[in-house]
N, CA, C and O of each residue as an XYZ file, in Angstrom:
352
protein
N       1.070    -21.461    -25.866
C       1.031    -21.902    -24.486
C      -0.255    -21.387    -23.845
O      -0.653    -20.245    -24.075
N      -0.885    -22.206    -23.063
C      -2.122    -21.836    -22.389
C      -1.830    -20.878    -21.242
O      -0.760    -20.918    -20.636
N      -2.789    -20.029    -20.960
C      -2.666    -19.123    -19.826
C      -3.553    -19.635    -18.702
O      -4.612    -20.217    -18.936
N      -3.100    -19.406    -17.484
C      -3.828    -19.868    -16.312
C      -4.024    -18.723    -15.339
O      -3.293    -17.733    -15.354
N      -5.021    -18.881    -14.499
C      -5.205    -17.968    -13.382
C      -5.651    -18.800    -12.190
O      -6.243    -19.868    -12.348
N      -5.364    -18.306    -11.016
C      -5.679    -19.053     -9.806
C      -7.184    -19.024     -9.553
O      -7.844    -18.016     -9.809
N      -7.713    -20.118     -9.058
C      -9.116    -20.185     -8.681
C      -9.238    -19.543     -7.297
O      -8.606    -20.010     -6.349
N     -10.029    -18.495     -7.170
C     -10.038    -17.784     -5.889
C     -10.768    -18.489     -4.749
O     -10.440    -18.235     -3.590
N     -11.717    -19.342     -5.010
C     -12.461    -19.987     -3.928
C     -13.369    -18.985     -3.235
O     -13.448    -17.827     -3.646
N     -14.053    -19.423     -2.184
C     -15.010    -18.565     -1.478
C     -14.325    -17.381     -0.814
O     -14.771    -16.242     -0.957
N     -13.242    -17.645     -0.088
C     -12.541    -16.566      0.620
C     -11.906    -15.604     -0.378
O     -11.943    -14.389     -0.183
N     -11.330    -16.138     -1.434
C     -10.718    -15.300     -2.453
C     -11.737    -14.409     -3.140
O     -11.471    -13.230     -3.378
N     -12.900    -14.959     -3.461
C     -13.957    -14.165     -4.095
C     -14.419    -13.052     -3.166
O     -14.660    -11.928     -3.607
N     -14.541    -13.363     -1.888
C     -14.952    -12.347     -0.913
C     -13.905    -11.247     -0.836
O     -14.250    -10.066     -0.802
N     -12.629    -11.620     -0.807
C     -11.551    -10.624     -0.762
C     -11.550     -9.758     -2.017
O     -11.368     -8.543     -1.934
N     -11.751    -10.376     -3.176
C     -11.784     -9.636     -4.441
C     -12.959     -8.657     -4.447
O     -12.795     -7.496     -4.822
N     -14.128     -9.114     -4.038
C     -15.302     -8.236     -4.007
C     -15.123     -7.096     -3.012
O     -15.520     -5.965     -3.290
N     -14.532     -7.381     -1.858
C     -14.266     -6.338     -0.872
C     -13.323     -5.301     -1.445
O     -13.550     -4.100     -1.297
N     -12.263     -5.759     -2.100
C     -11.300     -4.839     -2.709
C     -11.978     -3.985     -3.776
O     -11.739     -2.779     -3.840
N     -12.822     -4.593     -4.616
C     -13.505     -3.840     -5.672
C     -14.420     -2.772     -5.071
O     -14.500     -1.659     -5.591
N     -15.105     -3.107     -3.984
C     -15.966     -2.130     -3.319
C     -15.159     -0.957     -2.767
O     -15.556      0.200     -2.904
N     -14.032     -1.263     -2.146
C     -13.168     -0.206     -1.610
C     -12.660      0.675     -2.743
O     -12.646      1.900     -2.628
N     -12.245      0.048     -3.832
C     -11.737      0.782     -4.987
C     -12.817      1.710     -5.561
O     -12.533      2.861     -5.892
N     -14.029      1.219     -5.675
C     -15.126      2.035     -6.200
C     -15.417      3.222     -5.288
O     -15.596      4.343     -5.765
N     -15.466      2.979     -3.975
C     -15.724      4.075     -3.030
C     -14.603      5.103     -3.094
O     -14.859      6.304     -3.012
N     -13.357      4.640     -3.241
C     -12.222      5.553     -3.365
C     -12.381      6.417     -4.614
O     -12.211      7.635     -4.556
N     -12.706      5.785     -5.743
C     -12.871      6.529     -6.991
C     -13.982      7.566     -6.861
O     -13.817      8.710     -7.285
N     -15.099      7.176     -6.285
C     -16.226      8.096     -6.135
C     -15.872      9.276     -5.229
O     -16.294     10.404     -5.482
N     -15.100      9.016     -4.177
C     -14.789     10.037     -3.191
C     -13.656     10.959     -3.631
O     -13.749     12.175     -3.464
N     -12.590     10.392     -4.190
C     -11.374     11.170     -4.387
C     -10.989     11.449     -5.839
O     -10.092     12.254     -6.089
N     -11.653     10.797     -6.805
C     -11.255     10.976     -8.198
C     -12.388     11.557     -9.025
O     -13.568     11.405     -8.709
N     -11.982     12.234    -10.102
C     -12.958     12.700    -11.078
C     -12.445     12.324    -12.464
O     -11.238     12.242    -12.693
N     -13.370     12.099    -13.374
C     -12.982     11.652    -14.711
C     -12.192     12.736    -15.431
O     -12.493     13.925    -15.326
N     -11.173     12.295    -16.166
C     -10.338     13.197    -16.951
C      -9.885     12.446    -18.195
O      -8.992     11.601    -18.128
N     -10.497     12.754    -19.316
C     -10.197     12.034    -20.553
C      -8.813     12.363    -21.106
O      -8.320     11.654    -21.983
N      -8.183     13.420    -20.610
C      -6.853     13.786    -21.111
C      -5.746     12.967    -20.460
O      -4.617     12.962    -20.951
N      -6.043     12.282    -19.376
C      -5.043     11.468    -18.678
C      -5.148     10.018    -19.099
O      -6.208      9.550    -19.516
N      -4.028      9.308    -18.984
C      -3.959      7.911    -19.410
C      -4.949      7.025    -18.668
O      -5.645      6.223    -19.291
N      -5.023      7.157    -17.349
C      -5.917      6.331    -16.552
C      -7.368      6.769    -16.610
O      -8.260      6.033    -16.189
N      -7.611      7.978    -17.135
C      -8.969      8.466    -17.255
C      -9.496      9.179    -16.020
O     -10.649      9.612    -16.007
N      -8.676      9.309    -14.979
C      -9.094      9.971    -13.757
C      -8.005     10.920    -13.280
O      -6.833     10.787    -13.632
N      -8.431     11.885    -12.465
C      -7.477     12.750    -11.776
C      -7.987     12.986    -10.366
O      -9.173     12.822    -10.083
N      -7.085     13.369     -9.496
C      -7.422     13.595     -8.099
C      -8.254     14.864     -7.977
O      -7.935     15.886     -8.584
N      -9.319     14.791     -7.191
C     -10.118     15.984     -6.936
C      -9.262     16.967     -6.141
O      -8.429     16.557     -5.333
N      -9.464     18.239     -6.366
C      -8.658     19.236     -5.670
C      -9.443     19.863     -4.531
O     -10.621     19.571     -4.325
N      -8.769     20.720     -3.807
C      -9.410     21.409     -2.684
C      -9.325     20.594     -1.412
O      -8.313     19.949     -1.135
N     -10.400     20.630     -0.641
C     -10.433     19.928      0.643
C     -10.180     18.439      0.467
O      -9.481     17.821      1.270
N     -10.745     17.872     -0.572
C     -10.594     16.435     -0.806
C      -9.133     16.079     -1.029
O      -8.633     15.096     -0.481
N      -8.452     16.883     -1.836
C      -7.039     16.614     -2.103
C      -6.227     16.622     -0.817
O      -5.395     15.742     -0.596
N      -6.468     17.606      0.021
C      -5.727     17.706      1.290
C      -6.033     16.509      2.188
O      -5.144     15.984      2.857
N      -7.286     16.087      2.198
C      -7.670     14.928      3.014
C      -6.981     13.663      2.515
O      -6.518     12.849      3.314
N      -6.914     13.497      1.199
C      -6.267     12.315      0.622
C      -4.784     12.306      0.962
O      -4.244     11.278      1.371
N      -4.130     13.437      0.798
C      -2.698     13.516      1.085
C      -2.435     13.220      2.556
O      -1.494     12.496      2.879
N      -3.254     13.770      3.455
C      -3.091     13.500      4.890
C      -3.299     12.018      5.196
O      -2.527     11.420      5.944
N      -4.344     11.430      4.615
C      -4.632     10.014      4.860
C      -3.503      9.144      4.333
O      -3.074      8.208      5.007
N      -3.022      9.443      3.142
C      -1.914      8.669      2.568
C      -0.673      8.786      3.431
O       0.007      7.791      3.680
N      -0.372      9.991      3.889
C       0.811     10.215      4.733
C       0.689      9.415      6.033
O       1.667      8.832      6.503
N      -0.507      9.391      6.603
C      -0.733      8.649      7.840
C      -0.504      7.144      7.617
O       0.133      6.478      8.433
N      -1.027      6.628      6.513
C      -0.836      5.210      6.184
C       0.637      4.924      5.930
O       1.182      3.937      6.425
N       1.271      5.785      5.164
C       2.690      5.610      4.855
C       3.536      5.610      6.128
O       4.425      4.772      6.283
N       3.266      6.541      7.030
C       4.004      6.590      8.295
C       3.777      5.324      9.111
O       4.710      4.807      9.726
N       2.546      4.824      9.121
C       2.249      3.597      9.859
C       2.973      2.393      9.295
O       3.515      1.582     10.046
N       2.987      2.271      7.977
C       3.666      1.147      7.331
C       5.168      1.241      7.561
O       5.817      0.246      7.882
N       5.715      2.437      7.395
C       7.148      2.640      7.606
C       7.531      2.343      9.050
O       8.544      1.693      9.310
N       6.720      2.820      9.980
C       6.991      2.570     11.398
C       6.945      1.086     11.732
O       7.784      0.588     12.482
N       5.964      0.378     11.175
C       5.856     -1.060     11.418
C       7.058     -1.794     10.849
O       7.586     -2.711     11.479
N       7.490     -1.396      9.660
C       8.665     -2.027      9.051
C       9.902     -1.800      9.911
O      10.695     -2.718     10.114
N      10.068     -0.590     10.413
C      11.233     -0.283     11.252
C      11.222     -1.132     12.523
O      12.272     -1.583     12.980
N      10.043     -1.347     13.089
C       9.950     -2.181     14.290
C      10.367     -3.617     13.989
O      11.094     -4.230     14.770
N       9.912     -4.153     12.863
C      10.285     -5.515     12.475
C      11.784     -5.595     12.225
O      12.448     -6.531     12.671
N      12.307     -4.618     11.518
C      13.741     -4.593     11.221
C      14.569     -4.516     12.503
O      15.552     -5.241     12.652
N      14.181     -3.656     13.411
C      14.908     -3.534     14.681
C      14.821     -4.819     15.501
O      15.806     -5.225     16.118
N      13.663     -5.457     15.515
C      13.507     -6.716     16.242
C      14.410     -7.790     15.633
O      15.023     -8.571     16.360
N      14.493     -7.829     14.299
C      15.368     -8.788     13.626
C      16.826     -8.538     14.010
O      17.553     -9.467     14.363
N      17.240     -7.286     13.936
C      18.621     -6.940     14.276
C      18.916     -7.329     15.717
O      19.951     -7.935     15.994
N      18.022     -6.987     16.633
C      18.231     -7.316     18.044
C      18.295     -8.822     18.272
O      19.080     -9.284     19.101
N      17.494     -9.586     17.561
C      17.414    -11.025     17.783
C      18.552    -11.800     17.131
O      19.012    -12.797     17.689
N      19.016    -11.361     15.960
C      19.926    -12.203     15.193
C      21.294    -11.603     14.896
O      22.176    -12.316     14.417
N      21.495    -10.332     15.161
C      22.774     -9.703     14.833
C      23.411     -9.115     16.072
O      22.731     -8.742     17.028
N      24.728     -9.040     16.037
C      25.447     -8.365     17.110
C      26.551     -7.519     16.490
O      27.093     -7.857     15.437
N      26.872     -6.432     17.146
C      27.905     -5.537     16.645
C      29.268     -6.204     16.783
O      29.513     -6.977     17.709
N      30.139     -5.886     15.844
C      31.497     -6.409     15.898
C      32.462     -5.256     16.037
O      32.161     -4.130     15.639
N      33.626     -5.538     16.603
C      34.681     -4.534     16.706
C      35.363     -4.406     15.369
O      35.254     -5.299     14.528
N      36.062     -3.317     15.158
C      36.814     -3.135     13.922
C      37.867     -4.213     13.756
O      38.179     -4.610     12.633
N      38.415     -4.689     14.855
C      39.452     -5.732     14.811
C      38.857     -7.032     14.247
O      39.505     -7.722     13.461
N      37.648     -7.354     14.644
C      36.996     -8.586     14.197
C      36.653     -8.551     12.723
O      36.626     -9.598     12.076
N      36.391     -7.379     12.176
C      36.038     -7.240     10.781
C      37.176     -7.653      9.871
O      36.953     -8.225      8.804
N      38.415     -7.359     10.302
C      39.590     -7.670      9.492
C      39.885     -9.130      9.612
O      40.840     -9.618      9.008
């Protein structure tokens, strides 16, 4: 069976190149080569490690907070509480 991949087009190519640039800058800033690990890299330690953990935590909190807002808006818009009597 033949294998296929999507044609990215101009916008797709730009997005791919942007992602590759971000990935390279991340590797240069936060990773160092480690031939003993499967991926070949490990996280730099010290100040850099603390900065990465803080940045990741900030992103994670933002994503989690945004998800909770969407979930709450959905519940408010489409669901209503029922009494125990109605459940039966």
